[in-house]
C-alpha positions as CSV (number, residue, x, y, z in Angstrom):
1,M,17.8,-10.9,9.3
2,K,17.5,-9.3,5.9
3,D,14.8,-6.6,5.3
4,D,13.1,-8.8,2.7
5,E,12.9,-11.7,5.1
6,R,11.6,-9.4,7.9
7,T,9.0,-8.0,5.6
8,S,7.9,-11.5,4.5
9,N,7.7,-12.6,8.2
10,F,5.7,-9.5,9.1
11,L,3.3,-10.0,6.3
12,L,2.8,-13.6,7.1
13,G,2.1,-12.7,10.7
14,V,-0.5,-10.1,9.6
15,L,-2.2,-12.5,7.3
16,V,-2.3,-15.3,9.9
17,G,-3.5,-12.9,12.6
18,G,-6.3,-11.6,10.4
19,F,-7.3,-15.1,9.5
20,I,-7.3,-16.2,13.1
21,A,-9.5,-13.2,14.1
22,G,-11.9,-14.0,11.3
23,I,-12.1,-17.7,12.2
24,T,-12.7,-16.7,15.9
25,A,-15.6,-14.5,14.9
26,L,-17.1,-17.3,12.8
27,L,-16.7,-20.0,15.5
28,F,-18.2,-17.9,18.3
29,A,-21.1,-16.2,16.4
30,P,-24.5,-17.6,17.5
31,T,-26.7,-19.5,15.0
32,S,-28.8,-16.4,14.5
33,G,-25.9,-14.8,12.9
34,K,-25.8,-17.3,10.0
35,K,-26.0,-14.7,7.3
36,L,-23.3,-12.6,9.0
37,R,-21.0,-15.6,9.3
38,K,-21.5,-16.5,5.7
39,K,-20.6,-12.9,4.6
40,I,-17.5,-12.9,6.8
41,S,-16.6,-16.3,5.5
42,N,-16.9,-15.1,1.9
43,K,-14.7,-12.1,2.7
44,A,-12.1,-14.3,4.3
45,E,-12.2,-16.6,1.2
46,D,-11.7,-13.6,-1.1
47,F,-8.9,-12.3,1.1
48,Y,-7.2,-15.8,1.0
49,E,-7.6,-16.1,-2.8
50,D,-6.0,-12.6,-3.2
51,A,-3.2,-13.5,-0.9
52,Q,-2.6,-16.8,-2.8
53,E,-2.5,-14.9,-6.1
54,Y,0.1,-12.5,-4.7
55,I,2.2,-15.3,-3.4
56,E,2.0,-17.3,-6.6
57,T,2.8,-14.5,-9.0
58,G,5.4,-12.8,-6.8
59,K,5.0,-9.6,-8.9
60,E,3.5,-7.3,-6.3
61,K,6.0,-5.4,-4.1
62,A,5.7,-5.5,-0.4
63,D,4.3,-2.0,0.0
64,E,1.6,-2.7,-2.6
65,M,0.7,-5.9,-0.9
66,V,0.5,-4.3,2.6
67,Q,-1.7,-1.5,1.1
68,T,-4.0,-4.1,-0.4
69,V,-4.3,-5.9,2.9
70,A,-4.9,-2.7,4.8
71,S,-7.7,-1.8,2.3
72,D,-9.2,-5.3,2.7
73,F,-9.1,-4.8,6.5
74,S,-11.1,-1.6,6.0
75,E,-13.8,-3.5,4.1
76,I,-13.9,-6.2,6.8
77,M,-14.2,-3.6,9.5
78,K,-17.2,-2.0,7.7
79,S,-18.9,-5.4,7.6
80,L,-18.1,-5.9,11.3
81,K,-19.6,-2.5,12.2
82,K,-22.8,-3.4,10.3
83,G,-22.9,-6.7,12.1
84,M,-22.5,-4.9,15.5
85,E,-25.4,-2.5,14.6
86,L,-27.6,-5.5,13.6
87,A,-26.7,-7.4,16.8
88,A,-27.4,-4.3,18.9
89,K,-30.7,-3.8,17.1
90,D,-31.7,-7.4,17.9
91,G,-30.5,-7.1,21.5
92,D,-27.8,-9.7,21.0
93,G,-25.1,-8.3,23.2
94,M,-22.8,-11.4,23.0
95,T,-22.5,-11.2,19.2
96,E,-22.1,-7.4,19.4
97,D,-19.2,-7.8,21.9
98,L,-17.6,-10.6,19.9
99,L,-17.7,-8.5,16.7
100,N,-16.4,-5.5,18.5
101,A,-13.4,-7.5,19.8
102,T,-12.7,-8.8,16.3
103,H,-13.1,-5.2,14.9
104,Q,-10.6,-3.9,17.5
105,S,-8.1,-6.6,16.6
106,I,-8.3,-6.0,12.9
107,E,-8.2,-2.2,13.5
108,K,-4.9,-2.8,15.5
109,H,-3.5,-4.8,12.6
110,Q,-4.5,-2.1,10.1
111,W,-2.8,0.5,12.2
112,M,0.4,-1.5,12.2
113,L,0.2,-1.9,8.4
114,N,-0.3,1.8,7.9
115,A,2.6,2.5,10.3
116,F,4.7,0.1,8.1
117,L,3.7,2.1,5.1
118,G,4.4,5.4,6.9
119,E,0.8,6.6,6.6
120,G,0.3,7.4,10.3
121,N,-3.3,7.2,11.7
122,K,-5.7,6.1,9.0
C-alpha cells in the first residue's frame, strides 16, 4: 500500500471515529443536556464542513490536515470538559460519565494524530 493511500485511509478512519464518538454523545445525552447537544452538534457540523472543504479543494497537505483535525479535537475536548463540569454540578452522573468516555476517545484519537505528526504527547 502506498504512503499516500495509507495516509488517506488513516485520515478517513480518524474522521469517521471522531464523527461516531460525537454522534454517540448526542444520542445518549439526556434531554436536560439539550443545549450541550446543540453545541456539540454545531461543532460536528463545523468539523464536517471543514473536512468537506479539504476534500473538495485537495490543496491542503496531509500533515496540515492532521494538524487541523488535532486542533479541532482540542476544541471539542474543551467543550466536553465544560459539559462534564456542568453535569457534575447538576448531579447528572450519567451525562458526566458519557461525556468523559467521549472525551477519552477523542483524546486517544488526538494522541494518535500527534504521534503521526511526530509531536509526542500534546
